[in-house]
GUDRENDO-924402 format. One record per residue: x, y, z of N, C-alpha, C in turn. Coordinates in pm, whole numbers, padded with zeros to 5 digits, always signed. Layout:
# residues N
XYZXYZXYZ...
# end
This chain:
# residues 140
-17635-30783-21892-17646-30846-21761-17539-30795-21667-17425-30768-21720-17316-30719-21638-17347-30580-21584-17413-30496-21665-17446-30361-21621-17548-30363-21507-17648-30451-21515-17749-30461-21409-17685-30506-21279-17594-30603-21286-17525-30650-21165-17441-30541-21102-17376-30462-21184-17295-30352-21133-17384-30245-21069-17501-30216-21133-17596-30119-21081-17651-30164-20946-17684-30291-20934-17737-30345-20808-17631-30338-20700-17509-30367-20735-17401-30364-20636-17379-30223-20583-17399-30120-20666-17380-29983-20621-17498-29933-20538-17618-29968-20577-17739-29910-20517-17799-29993-20403-17801-30120-20415-17871-30205-20319-17783-30234-20199-17845-30254-20086-17771-30293-19965-17761-30444-19960-17680-30493-19871-17662-30638-19861-17786-30705-19805-17866-30633-19728-17987-30693-19672-18089-30722-19780-18089-30644-19886-18184-30667-19995-18144-30785-20083-18015-30814-20088-17965-30914-20183-17949-31052-20119-17934-31061-19988-17902-31187-19923-18012-31290-19951-17972-31406-20001-18063-31517-20024-18143-31503-20152-18114-31404-20238-18190-31388-20361-18094-31378-20477-18145-31414-20592-18064-31402-20713-18058-31257-20759-17974-31229-20858-17958-31091-20905-18085-31035-20969-18163-31119-21037-18285-31068-21098-18390-31030-20995-18404-31111-20892-18502-31082-20788-18468-30952-20715-18340-30934-20686-18298-30811-20618-18319-30690-20708-18293-30704-20840-18310-30593-20933-18457-30557-20949-18543-30656-20962-18686-30626-20979-18744-30565-20852-18696-30611-20737-18745-30553-20612-18700-30407-20601-18576-30378-20640-18524-30242-20633-18602-30150-20727-18630-30198-20848-18704-30114-20944-18848-30094-20899-18910-30194-20842-19049-30179-20799-19059-30085-20679-18959-30085-20590-18962-29993-20477-18942-29849-20521-18853-29827-20619-18828-29690-20663-18941-29638-20751-19019-29726-20813-19127-29683-20901-19256-29654-20824-19259-29689-20696-19382-29665-20620-19402-29515-20601-19527-29472-20616-19563-29333-20594-19661-29327-20477-19672-29213-20414-19770-29204-20306-19911-29226-20361-19996-29277-20277-20132-29309-20319-20206-29181-20356-20237-29164-20482-20299-29040-20530-20449-29037-20506-20508-29147-20459-20652-29149-20435-20690-29094-20298-20593-29076-20210-20624-29026-20076-20652-28876-20081-20745-28827-19998-20773-28683-19998-20656-28606-19937-20637-28486-19985-20530-28401-19932-20595-28286-19857-20523-28233-19759-20574-28123-19679-20534-27991-19741-20633-27911-19776-20607-27776-19826-20700-27681-19751-20661-27556-19745-20745-27457-19678-20858-27416-19772-20968-27377-19714-21084-27334-19790-21057-27195-19846-21052-27180-19978-21022-27047-20033-21138-26949-20017-21259-26998-19990-21376-26912-19976-21405-26874-19832-21328-26930-19739-21351-26902-19597-21303-26761-19564-21389-26685-19498-21355-26548-19461-21268-26548-19336-21185-26446-19325-21103-26430-19205-21193-26397-19088-21158-26442-18967-21242-26411-18852-21247-26260-18830-21368-26212-18798-21389-26070-18778-21328-26028-18644-21249-25921-18644-21190-25870-18522-21237-25728-18500-21251-25689-18376-21287-25550-18348-21164-25463-18373-21188-25334-18388-21080-25243-18429-20973-25231-18321-21011-25243-18195-20911-25233-18088-20827-25360-18078-20888-25476-18101-20813-25601-18099-20719-25610-18219-20764-25560-18334-20684-25568-18455-20555-25488-18441-20563-25371-18375-20445-25286-18359-20380-25301-18221-20431-25395-18141-20375-25426-18009-20372-25300-17920-20488-25235-17907-20501-25114-17827-20581-25147-17702-20526-25111-17589-20597-25127-17462-20651-24990-17421-20783-24977-17404-20837-24846-17366-20794-24807-17225-20756-24679-17209-20710-24628-17081-20787-24499-17053-20815-24472-16927-20899-24358-16895-20832-24224-16926-20701-24222-16939-20630-24097-16972-20630-24068-17122-20661-24167-17203-20666-24150-17349-20805-24100-17388-20829-23973-17362-20962-23915-17378-20999-23904-17526-20902-23882-17611-20930-23868-17753-20985-23997-17812-20931-24110-17772-20982-24239-17818-21119-24267-17759-21134-24243-17630-21260-24275-17563-21374-24189-17614-21345-24067-17659-21452-23980-17707-21513-24032-17837-21443-24121-17907-21498-24180-18030-21617-24271-17999-21623-24323-17879-21729-24416-17841-21839-24348-17761-21845-24217-17770-21942-24137-17695-22023-24053-17794-22152-24042-17772-22238-23964-17860-22206-23815-17845-22195-23739-17956-22161-23597-17945-22277-23513-17890-22399-23562-17898-22515-23483-17858-22559-23512-17715-22556-23639-17676-22607-23675-17543-22498-23719-17448-22381-23755-17498-22273-23802-17412-22287-23948-17374-22388-24015-17428-22406-24157-17396-22303-24243-17466-22271-24356-17407-22175-24450-17465-22249-24536-17566-22191-24546-17687-22252-24630-17790-22244-24776-17750-22343-24854-17793-22347-24996-17762-22261-25077-17857-22251-25206-17827-22169-25297-17907-22220-25312-18049-22352-25305-18065-22408-25324-18199-22372-25207-18290-22335-25093-18233-22296-24977-18313-22144-24972-18330-22070-24993-18223-21924-24980-18229-21856-25097-18298-21915-25217-18288-21854-25335-18348-21741-25392-18264-21730-25353-18138-21625-25403-18050-21664-25540-17996-21563-25615-17956-21590-25742-17889-21638-25713-17747-21691-25812-17682-21750-25791-17550-21648-25742-17448-21530-25800-17451-21425-25765-17356-21382-25619-17373-21355-25579-17497-21309-25442-17523-21420-25341-17496-21546-25378-17525-21657-25286-17497-21668-25259-17347-21652-25362-17266-21656-25342-17121-21540-25255-17074-21422-25278-17131-21306-25195-17094-21327-25050-17133-21385-25026-17251-21411-24889-17296-21513-24823-17204-21619-24893-17168-21721-24836-17080-21662-24800-16944-21580-24890-16888-21518-24862-16759-21422-24745-16767-21347-24737-16877-21251-24628-16894-21323-24494-16911-21436-24492-16983-21512-24368-17000-21570-24322-16867-21627-24416-16793-21684-24380-16663-21576-24329-16567-21461-24390-16571-21352-24345-16484-21300-24207-16526-21291-24185-16659-21247-24055-16709-21349-23946-16674-21477-23981-16674-21579-23883-16635-21574-23855-16486-21543-23956-16406-21531-23935-16261-21407-23851-16228-21302-23866-16308-21180-23787-16287-21190-23648-16352-21304-23619-16415-21331-23492-16483-21237-23468-16602-21195-23576-16666-21118-23563-16789-21210-23556-16911-21331-23610-16897-21430-23609-17005-21561-23553-16951-21635-23478-17034-21767-23433-16991-21866-23550-16989-21966-23538-16907-22063-23645-16892-22184-23633-16982-22219-23511-17026-22345-23493-17098-22329-23456-17244-22210-23428-17289-22187-23398-17429-22042-23435-17464-22015-23436-17594-21879-23467-17639-21799-23337-17640-21674-23346-17604-21588-23228-17602-21576-23171-17744-21585-23039-17758-21584-22974-17889-21452-22994-17962-21344-23016-17891-21214-23038-17954-21210-23167-18036-21295-23263-18000-21290-23394-18063-21401-23415-18165-21479-23313-18198-21588-23330-18293-21538-23354-18436-21423-23305-18471-21371-23317-18607-21281-23440-18626-21269-23523-18526-21185-23643-18535-21243-23741-18637-21158-23820-18701-21210-23921-18795-21292-24025-18721-21393-24076-18788-21486-24171-18726-21430-24313-18734-21439-24385-18624-21402-24527-18623-21516-24612-18676-21638-24562-18667-21758-24633-18711-21864-24528-18739-21970-24567-18808-22080-24476-18839-22196-24508-18746-22232-24417-18655-22342-24447-18562-22478-24458-18631-22491-24400-18749-22618-24409-18822-22637-24544-18889-22528-24614-18914-22534-24747-18976-22465-24846-18884-22538-24909-18794-22475-25001-18699-22416-25125-18768-22317-25182-18699-22251-25302-18751-22348-25419-18749-22419-25435-18639-22521-25539-18626-22656-25469-18607-22762-25522-18666-22891-25456-18650-22937-25458-18505-23007-25352-18467-23056-25341-18331-23182-25426-18315-23209-25471-18195-23321-25562-18173-23457-25492-18174-23461-25357-18170-23590-25288-18167-23629-25243-18304
# end
């Protein structure tokens, strides 16, 4: 009994003991320390099967297309006809696709890029995408 009283005197505050006997204060202290968080409540965890959001290649590497960067812009141009590939082939987001189209048109107006074919210097460049296998199926 003496040990429990000494333990209560060291651990418990005076607010817990006022108006109660030593046993009541000791049982209250033990019951408070033995409480565990409610294990029946759901916990928040991330979905391990959820895929990462798909990003276009320019957004992933934080590249802004510029009309002077002809080597990059030529990747989005057909080598045979000079036409600009669509979004379903390039896999770009809408914003970046519009920026690429504007940059290509401006580079063609400034005569930095040819309008009807791809420059021969850039034919051996690595491909950012495969035009024969589009990212999204075409509607036709």
